[in-house]
C-alpha positions as CSV (number, residue, x, y, z in Angstrom):
1,M,90.9,199.3,88.3
2,A,91.8,197.2,85.6
3,Q,92.2,193.2,85.9
4,L,95.6,192.1,86.9
5,F,97.8,191.5,84.2
6,S,95.0,192.6,81.5
7,A,96.3,195.0,78.7
8,D,94.8,198.0,80.5
9,W,96.5,197.3,83.7
10,M,100.0,196.5,82.1
11,N,99.5,199.9,80.3
12,E,98.8,201.6,83.7
13,L,102.0,199.9,85.1
14,K,103.8,201.3,82.2
15,D,102.7,204.8,82.9
16,A,103.4,204.8,86.3
17,W,107.3,202.8,85.5
18,N,107.9,205.8,83.0
19,N,106.7,208.6,85.7
20,E,108.7,207.2,88.4
21,P,112.4,208.5,88.1
22,E,113.7,206.1,90.7
23,V,112.8,203.1,88.3
24,C,113.0,204.4,84.8
25,E,115.8,207.1,85.1
26,K,118.0,204.5,87.4
27,L,117.5,201.8,84.8
28,A,118.3,204.3,82.1
29,E,121.8,205.1,83.8
30,I,122.5,201.3,83.3
31,G,121.2,201.0,79.8
32,F,118.6,198.5,81.0
33,D,116.9,196.8,78.1
34,S,114.7,193.9,78.7
35,V,111.7,191.7,78.0
36,I,109.7,191.0,81.2
37,Y,106.7,188.3,81.4
38,C,104.6,188.0,84.4
39,G,102.0,185.4,85.2
40,F,101.0,182.7,87.0
41,K,103.0,179.8,88.4
42,N,100.2,177.1,87.6
43,E,99.9,178.3,83.9
44,D,102.5,177.4,80.8
45,N,102.2,181.1,79.3
46,P,102.5,184.5,81.0
47,R,99.8,186.8,81.2
48,G,101.7,190.1,80.9
49,I,104.4,191.6,78.8
50,F,106.7,194.5,79.4
51,V,109.3,195.8,77.1
52,V,112.0,198.0,78.3
53,E,114.5,199.9,76.3
54,K,117.0,202.0,78.3
55,G,115.1,202.2,81.4
56,T,111.9,203.1,79.7
57,C,108.8,201.0,79.1
58,V,108.0,201.3,75.5
59,R,105.4,198.5,75.2
60,A,103.1,196.6,77.7
61,G,100.0,194.7,77.2
62,A,98.9,191.0,77.4
63,W,101.3,188.5,76.3
64,T,100.8,186.7,72.8
65,A,102.3,184.0,71.4
66,G,104.2,186.1,68.8
67,D,106.0,188.3,71.7
68,P,109.9,188.6,71.8
69,E,111.6,185.9,74.1
70,A,111.9,187.1,77.7
71,N,114.7,188.1,79.5
72,W,112.8,187.9,82.7
73,D,109.4,185.6,83.6
74,M,108.2,186.2,87.0
75,R,105.4,183.8,88.2
76,A,103.5,183.8,91.6
77,D,100.2,182.6,92.5
78,L,97.1,184.8,92.0
79,K,96.8,185.4,96.0
80,D,100.3,186.3,96.3
81,W,100.3,188.6,93.4
82,L,97.3,190.3,94.8
83,K,98.7,190.7,98.2
84,W,101.9,192.5,96.9
85,V,99.5,194.8,94.9
86,E,97.6,195.4,98.1
87,N,100.3,195.8,100.5
88,G,103.4,196.3,98.6
89,I,106.5,194.4,99.3
90,G,110.0,195.6,100.3
91,M,113.5,194.2,99.7
92,A,113.3,191.8,102.7
93,G,109.7,190.5,101.6
94,M,111.2,190.0,98.1
95,G,114.0,187.9,99.3
96,I,111.5,185.8,101.5
97,A,109.1,185.6,98.7
98,F,111.9,184.1,96.3
99,A,113.3,181.8,99.2
100,T,109.9,180.2,99.8
101,G,108.9,179.7,96.2
102,K,106.2,182.3,96.5
103,L,107.8,184.4,93.6
104,K,109.4,182.1,90.9
105,F,111.6,183.3,88.0
106,K,111.2,180.9,85.1
107,V,113.8,183.2,83.1
108,G,116.3,185.7,84.9
109,D,118.8,185.7,87.3
110,Y,117.2,187.0,90.2
111,K,120.2,186.2,92.6
112,G,122.6,188.3,90.3
113,M,120.2,191.4,90.0
114,L,119.8,191.5,94.0
115,K,123.6,191.7,94.1
116,D,123.5,194.8,91.9
117,P,121.8,197.5,93.8
118,R,121.5,199.6,90.5
119,M,119.1,197.0,89.5
120,A,117.7,195.6,92.7
121,N,116.4,198.8,94.1
122,P,114.4,200.0,90.9
123,F,112.9,196.1,90.8
124,V,111.6,196.5,94.4
125,K,110.2,200.0,93.5
126,S,108.7,198.8,90.3
127,F,106.5,196.3,92.7
128,G,105.6,199.5,94.7
129,L,104.0,200.7,91.4
130,M,101.8,198.0,91.3
131,Q,100.4,199.3,94.8
132,L,99.8,202.6,93.2
133,I,97.7,201.4,90.5
134,G,95.8,198.4,92.5
135,A,94.2,195.7,90.4
136,D,90.8,193.9,90.2
137,E,90.6,190.2,90.7
138,L,90.7,187.9,87.4
139,A,87.1,187.1,86.1
């Protein structure tokens, strides 16, 4: 397994995303294009980047200062990310994580996304992909 949000881990997630029709094909149907960051609440900069064009992840890796601006920037504490990687998270769990502040969106309209099942369902499934690939803790 690779370390959470490392370039290797982000690329494993990219492969899982592109091989999961319930994520990439459903998002392709609505022409979903997005730059997604992920990282930790206590850090200014994100750790990983995920670039999606028409539902397909075209680039993933470790975030760098020259990366394009985010449409979505998800943050949580390491312990919460690792819990979701190990156990997964469903729609109800996602709502609780957001409502309690365990999952923060520095950029992106979480409430708007949840109101659109064409986006919400693939979003929750993408967290399930994290569970499939697993992750090592940070060094």
